[in-house]
C-alpha positions in Angstrom: 21.5 -9.4 -9.9 24.0 -6.5 -9.2 25.9 -6.5 -5.9 24.4 -3.4 -4.6 20.8 -4.7 -5.1 21.6 -8.0 -3.1 21.0 -6.7 0.5 17.7 -4.6 -0.1 16.4 -7.6 -2.0 17.2 -9.8 0.8 15.7 -7.5 3.4 12.5 -7.4 1.3 12.4 -11.0 1.0 12.5 -11.9 4.7 9.9 -9.1 5.5 7.6 -9.9 2.5 4.1 -10.8 4.1 3.3 -13.8 1.9 6.8 -15.3 2.7 6.3 -15.0 6.4 2.8 -16.3 6.0 4.0 -19.4 4.1 6.6 -20.0 7.0 4.0 -19.8 9.6 1.5 -22.0 8.0 3.6 -24.7 6.6 5.7 -24.7 9.7 2.5 -24.9 11.8 1.3 -28.0 9.8 4.8 -29.7 10.2 4.7 -29.0 13.9 1.2 -30.1 14.3 1.8 -33.4 12.4 4.8 -34.2 14.7 2.6 -33.5 17.9 -0.1 -35.8 16.5 2.0 -38.5 15.7 3.8 -39.1 18.9 3.0 -36.5 21.5 4.7 -38.3 24.3 8.3 -37.6 22.8 7.8 -34.1 21.5 10.5 -31.6 22.5 11.0 -28.0 21.6 13.5 -28.8 19.1 11.0 -30.8 17.1 8.5 -27.8 17.0 11.2 -25.3 16.1 13.1 -27.0 13.4 10.5 -26.7 10.8 10.0 -23.0 11.3 13.8 -22.5 11.3 14.4 -24.2 8.1 11.6 -22.9 6.1 12.7 -19.3 7.1 16.2 -20.1 6.2 14.8 -21.7 2.7 13.0 -18.5 1.9 15.8 -16.1 3.0 18.8 -17.9 1.9 18.0 -20.4 -0.9 17.5 -17.7 -3.7 20.7 -16.0 -3.0 23.3 -18.0 -4.9 20.8 -18.0 -8.1 20.7 -14.2 -8.0 24.5 -13.3 -7.4 26.5 -12.5 -10.4 24.2 -14.0 -12.9 26.0 -12.8 -16.1 28.3 -15.1 -17.9 28.5 -17.6 -20.9 25.0 -18.4 -21.7 25.9 -21.9 -22.7 27.0 -22.7 -19.0 24.6 -20.1 -17.5 22.4 -22.5 -15.9 25.0 -25.0 -14.8 27.1 -22.5 -13.2 24.2 -21.1 -11.1 23.3 -24.7 -10.1 26.8 -25.5 -9.0 27.0 -22.5 -7.0 23.5 -23.0 -5.5 24.4 -26.5 -4.7 27.6 -25.5 -2.7 26.0 -22.4 -0.9 22.9 -24.5 0.2 25.0 -27.5 1.2 27.0 -25.2 3.5 24.1 -23.4 5.3 22.1 -26.5 5.7 25.0 -28.7 7.2 25.7 -25.7 9.6 22.3 -25.2 10.7 21.6 -28.9 11.3 24.9 -29.0 13.3 23.8 -25.9 15.4 20.2 -27.1 16.0 21.4 -30.7 17.0 23.5 -29.3 19.8 21.6 -26.2 21.0 17.9 -27.4 20.7 16.8 -30.0 23.5 16.2 -33.6 22.1 14.0 -36.3 23.5 16.2 -38.8 25.9 16.8 -42.3 24.8 14.4 -44.7 26.3 15.5 -48.4 27.0 14.6 -50.8 24.2 14.4 -47.9 21.7 16.7 -47.9 18.7 19.2 -45.0 19.0 19.3 -42.3 16.6 21.2 -39.1 16.4 18.1 -37.1 17.3 17.7 -39.2 20.5 21.0 -40.7 22.0 24.1 -42.4 20.8 24.4 -46.1 20.4 26.2 -47.9 23.1 29.9 -48.5 22.3 30.9 -52.3 21.7 32.3 -54.1 24.8 35.9 -53.2 25.5 38.4 -55.8 24.5 40.9 -56.2 27.3 42.8 -59.2 25.6 40.5 -61.7 27.0 37.8 -61.5 24.2 35.3 -59.5 26.3 35.1 -56.8 28.9 37.2 -57.2 32.2 35.6 -57.2 35.7 36.9 -53.7 36.2 35.3 -52.2 33.1 31.8 -51.7 34.6 32.4 -48.5 36.2 34.3 -46.8 33.1 32.4 -44.3 31.1 31.3 -45.6 27.5 33.1 -44.5 24.6 30.6 -42.4 22.4 31.2 -42.0 18.8 31.3 -38.5 17.4 27.6 -37.1 16.9 26.6 -36.2 13.3 23.4 -34.5 12.2 20.6 -36.3 10.5 21.6 -37.0 6.7 18.1 -37.6 5.6 16.7 -34.2 6.9 19.8 -32.6 5.3 19.2 -34.1 1.9 15.5 -33.3 1.8 16.2 -29.7 2.7 19.0 -29.6 0.0 16.5 -30.8 -2.7 14.0 -28.3 -1.4 16.5 -25.4 -1.2 17.4 -25.8 -4.8 13.8 -26.0 -6.1 12.6 -23.0 -3.8 15.5 -20.9 -4.4 15.4 -21.1 -8.2 11.5 -20.4 -8.2 12.0 -17.4 -5.9 15.1 -16.0 -7.6 13.2 -16.3 -11.1 10.1 -14.5 -9.5 12.3 -11.9 -8.1 14.2 -11.4 -11.4 11.0 -11.0 -13.3 9.6 -8.6 -10.8 13.0 -6.5 -11.0 12.8 -6.5 -14.8 9.0 -5.2 -14.6 10.1 -2.5 -12.2 13.1 -1.5 -14.3 10.7 -1.3 -17.4 8.0 0.7 -15.4 10.6 3.2 -14.2 12.2 3.5 -17.7 8.6 4.2 -19.1 7.8 6.5 -16.3 10.9 8.5 -16.8 10.4 8.8 -20.5 6.9 10.0 -19.9 8.1 12.4 -17.4 10.9 13.8 -19.7 8.4 14.0 -22.6 6.1 16.2 -20.7 9.0 18.3 -19.4 10.1 18.8 -23.0 6.6 19.7 -24.0 6.4 22.4 -21.2 9.7 24.2 -22.1 8.9 25.5 -25.6 5.3 26.2 -24.3 6.8 28.8 -21.8 8.7 30.5 -24.7 5.7 30.6 -27.1 3.8 32.3 -24.4 6.6 34.6 -23.9 7.0 35.4 -27.5 3.3 36.1 -27.8 3.6 38.6 -25.0 6.6 40.2 -26.8 4.6 40.6 -30.1 2.1 42.7 -28.3 4.7 44.9 -26.7 6.5 45.5 -29.8 3.6 47.8 -31.0 2.9 49.4 -27.7 6.5 50.1 -26.6 9.3 49.3 -28.9 12.0 50.3 -26.6 10.7 48.1 -23.8 10.3 45.3 -26.3 14.1 45.4 -26.7 14.6 44.9 -23.1 12.2 42.0 -22.9 14.4 40.3 -26.0 17.3 40.4 -23.5 15.2 39.0 -20.8 13.8 36.5 -23.1 17.3 35.2 -24.1 18.2 34.8 -20.4 15.0 33.0 -19.8 15.8 30.6 -22.5 19.2 30.0 -21.2 17.9 29.3 -17.8 15.5 26.9 -19.3 17.9 25.0 -21.2 20.1 24.5 -18.4 17.5 24.1 -15.6 15.0 21.7 -17.5 17.6 19.0 -18.0 17.7 17.9 -14.4 15.2 15.2 -13.0 15.3 17.1 -9.6 16.4 20.6 -8.7 16.3 22.8 -5.8 13.4 25.3 -5.4 16.1 28.0 -5.2 16.7 27.6 -8.9 12.8 27.5 -9.6 12.5 30.9 -7.9 15.2 32.4 -10.1 13.6 31.0 -13.1 10.2 32.5 -12.0 11.8 35.8 -11.2 13.3 36.1 -14.7 9.8 35.2 -16.1 8.1 37.8 -13.9 10.9 40.6 -14.8 9.7 40.0 -18.5 5.9 40.1 -17.7 6.5 43.2 -15.5 8.0 45.0 -18.7 5.0 44.0 -20.5 2.1 44.7 -18.0 3.9 47.4 -15.9 1.7 48.6 -12.9 -1.0 46.1 -13.9 0.9 43.4 -12.3 1.8 43.5 -8.5 3.8 40.8 -7.2 4.5 39.7 -3.5 6.5 36.8 -2.4 6.2 34.9 0.9 9.3 32.7 0.6 11.1 31.5 3.8 14.7 30.7 3.7 14.4 27.1 4.2 12.4 26.7 1.0 15.5 27.2 -1.1 17.0 23.9 -0.1 13.9 21.7 -1.0 14.4 19.6 -4.0 11.5 19.1 -6.5 11.1 18.1 -10.1 11.8 21.3 -12.2 8.9 23.6 -13.6 6.4 22.9 -10.8 6.1 26.8 -9.7 6.4 28.5 -13.0 3.4 26.9 -14.5 1.2 28.1 -11.6 2.6 31.8 -12.2 2.2 31.8 -15.9 -1.5 30.5 -15.5 -2.4 33.2 -12.9 -1.0 35.9 -15.2 -2.3 34.8 -18.5 -5.8 33.7 -17.4 -6.4 36.1 -14.4 -4.5 39.2 -14.6 -3.5 40.1 -18.1 -6.9 40.0 -19.4 -8.2 42.8 -17.3 -7.2 46.4 -17.9 -6.9 46.9 -14.3 -4.4 44.1 -13.9 -4.4 42.2 -10.5 -2.2 41.1 -7.7 0.0 37.9 -7.6 1.0 36.3 -4.3 3.5 33.4 -4.3 4.4 31.4 -1.2 5.9 28.1 -0.1 4.5 26.4 3.0 5.1 23.4 5.2 2.6 21.6 7.4 4.2 18.7 9.2 5.7 16.6 6.4 3.7 18.1 3.8 5.2 20.8 1.4 3.2 23.0 -0.7 3.7 25.7 -3.5 0.9 28.1 -3.7 0.1 30.9 -6.2 -2.9 33.2 -5.8 -4.1 36.0 -7.9 -6.9 38.2 -8.4 -8.6 39.1 -11.6 -10.8 36.8 -13.7 -11.9 33.6 -12.0 -11.3 30.2 -13.8 -14.1 29.2 -15.9 -16.5 26.7 -14.3 -15.8 23.2 -15.6 -13.3 24.7 -18.1 -10.4 22.8 -19.5 -7.2 23.4 -17.9 -4.4 25.0 -19.9 -1.4 23.0 -21.3 0.8 24.3 -18.5 -1.5 23.1 -15.6 -2.4 19.7 -17.4 1.4 19.0 -17.9 2.1 19.9 -14.3 -0.7 17.5 -13.0 0.5 14.8 -15.2 4.1 15.0 -14.1 2.9 15.1 -10.4 1.4 11.8 -10.8 4.6 10.4 -12.3 6.5 11.6 -9.4 7.4 8.1 -7.7 7.5 7.6 -4.0 5.6 10.9 -3.1 1.9 11.6 -2.4 1.2 14.6 -4.3 -2.0 16.6 -5.4 -2.9 19.7 -7.4 -5.9 21.9 -6.7 -7.3 25.1 -8.3 -10.2 26.9 -6.5 -11.7 30.3 -6.0 -11.9 32.0 -2.4 -13.4 35.2 -2.5 -11.5 37.6 -5.0 -8.6 35.1 -5.0 -7.8 32.3 -7.3 -5.6 29.8 -5.6 -3.5 27.2 -7.4 -1.6 24.7 -5.3 0.7 21.9 -5.6 1.5 19.9 -2.4 3.3 16.8 -1.7 4.4 14.6 1.0 8.0 13.2 0.6 8.5 9.5 1.4 4.9 8.6 0.9 3.4 6.2 -1.6 1.6 7.8 -4.6 
């Protein structure tokens, strides 16, 4: 696993609901068994140690199996195992030492065999040269041996750390590969839809130009220049995965200039575009299909033309692009055009965002709206 992914993976591991639930359930069972076996000597340390070690097993044990996993395939597992062995040995020894000194332990009772968990064994009698303790030794403090945490508990935790760490690491690596595959597939689908839309815009523009050639050849020449500019903008703008709405607005203005040459006074455009909207980022070609659909299906089909109203709005955290037009209403239950179907599909592939598309009729206005909430799950 790459270094930049280690910290987010670690945070996700220690906050994952199933991992926390496992720590609580297994730790509760172990603590309950300790209480049931000998309730008279149970101390706080006896109850906390299972939870502490289980949490550290889940959070730390997979780390050495994930870190810098590239290498010679022949020694791949061996290198990871040695690294895991050393890493887990260090944190288990450190944890045992800290819990031994910081958590309260039950006192040593007379006649009970001393352990490092209860008390330290009494020192041998001091030899004063006469083969036994002298008469003045009774009041001297005993000589304690240096305390050392339980070896058995450490070995058990080391074995479990190697097994649990490997299992969790393999699970996370598999999930990471699946996420990368899904992201690559989503990106390829998104780009395929975007590449489908770019020539669709040009085809419709060329169809409009062919009509204008017969009606007004001089205006058709100007439209050719506008079409070349539109194609250049599509080529540059359409390559980006995300773009500012300011760039989308410029593209739409270029498209409307070309349509204005074709429709003349039959097309009346009004913008309601706040200054803050230019700084918003979104996938390219979200607004243009709405405008194209309104002109093609609502306005240009009528001799009287119609009005077009373009706006960007914000309500709380939700942003929306809205295009309203007069003219012919959408066919009830009719199939959406290529542009709208493409837009709706790309909106569904926009990860990490809750987005929706709607098309409705309100009075004399047909309203097409794309809205999304950044930072939400789709």
